N, C-alpha and C positions, 0 to 999 in steps of 0.2 A: 504494500500500500504506499501512498505518498507520505504517510507520517513516519514510515520506517518500522512500524509495528505490524507484526503478522497477526491477523485476527484468527484465534483458535476457538472453534465452537466448544461450549461446555458439554459435558457428557456426565451421566450418572456415574458415581464412583463411591466405593466403600472406604477410600483413603481419606484420612483426616490429617491435614497438615498442621504443624504447630510452629510456634516461634517463642523465643525466651520472654518470659514475663519481665516487662520493663521496670517493675518495682516489687521484686520478690520479698522484701522485707516488710511490706505493708499488706494488711488485709484489705481488699477492696472488691466490690462486686461487679461482675460483668453479666449483662442480661441481654439475651437475643430472643427475638420473637419473630415468628413467620406465621402468616394466615394462609400459606399455600401448601401445606403439608397434605400429601395424599398417599394412601396405601389402598389395598384391596381387601374386602371382607373375605375371609377364607371360606365362609359358608355360602355366600350368594354369588361371589365374584364381582359384586358391585363396588364401585369406588367409595372410599370413606375419606372425608375431608375434615381437616383439623387445624386449629391454631396450636402451635407448639411454642412454649416458653422454656428457654434454657437459662438458668441462672447459676453462676459459680463464682467461688473465690479461688483464683488461681494460686498455685504454689510456684514451680519452677517454669511451667509452660501455659501458653494460651493456644486456643485453636484459631486457625485462619478462617475467615468468614466465607470466602469463595469455596473452600474445600467443605465447609459445613453445608453450604447450599447444595453442592453436588452429591454429598453424602446423603442428606435428607431426600433429594431427588431420587436416589437409588431405591427408595421403598415404593415408588410410584406404581410398580407393577407386581409387588410382592403381597402375597396373602398374609395377613397378620391380624390377630385379635389386638384390640386396643391395648390391653394391659401388657401383652407381650411386646409390642413395638415400642411402647414408652420405656419399658425396662431395658430392652435391648439397646435403644439410643443412649440411655443413661450409661449402661455398661460399656459401650463403645467409646463414649466420650471420656469417661473416667479412666479407662485404659490408655487412651491417647494422651491425656494431659495431667492425670494424677492430681486432681485439685484438692484443696483443703475441705471444700464441700461443694455439692452440686445438686440441683434438682432439675427434673424435666417434668413439665406439665403438658398433657395433651387434652385439649378441649375439643372433642369430636362433635361434628354437626348432628343434628337430629336424624335418627334412623329408627323407623318403627315407632315414632312418637317419643323416643328417649334420647336425650342429650347426655353424653358420657364424658366425664372428666377423670383422668388418671394422673396421679402425681407420684413420682418415684424420687427418692432421695438418697444420697451418699454423703457420709461424713467420715473424715479420716479419724481413726481412733488412736 
């Protein structure tokens, strides 16, 4: 391109890139939210839409937001119960950045007249 940058299309990925915490000696909260999370109901094959909130206090590492986007996008065609997908996201993010504490909240849109919210938490002991 004329700007000298090659445009690389994003693709779903299970990879979570990280970078060093710029202030590891201080507890501070990072909060990310997306209203575009999608997975598939394993019973019906229908899409499930959710708002995801990820909140954490980093230790040595933080996760990079573009890789978070492609990681969350990787669930778009996967069948998963709400409880399982929220816990899996928490497990994967904890493994990647080893935070002091982290929570993942999934607020799933109404299905069958029921709106479901799942909250999973991790605390370093």
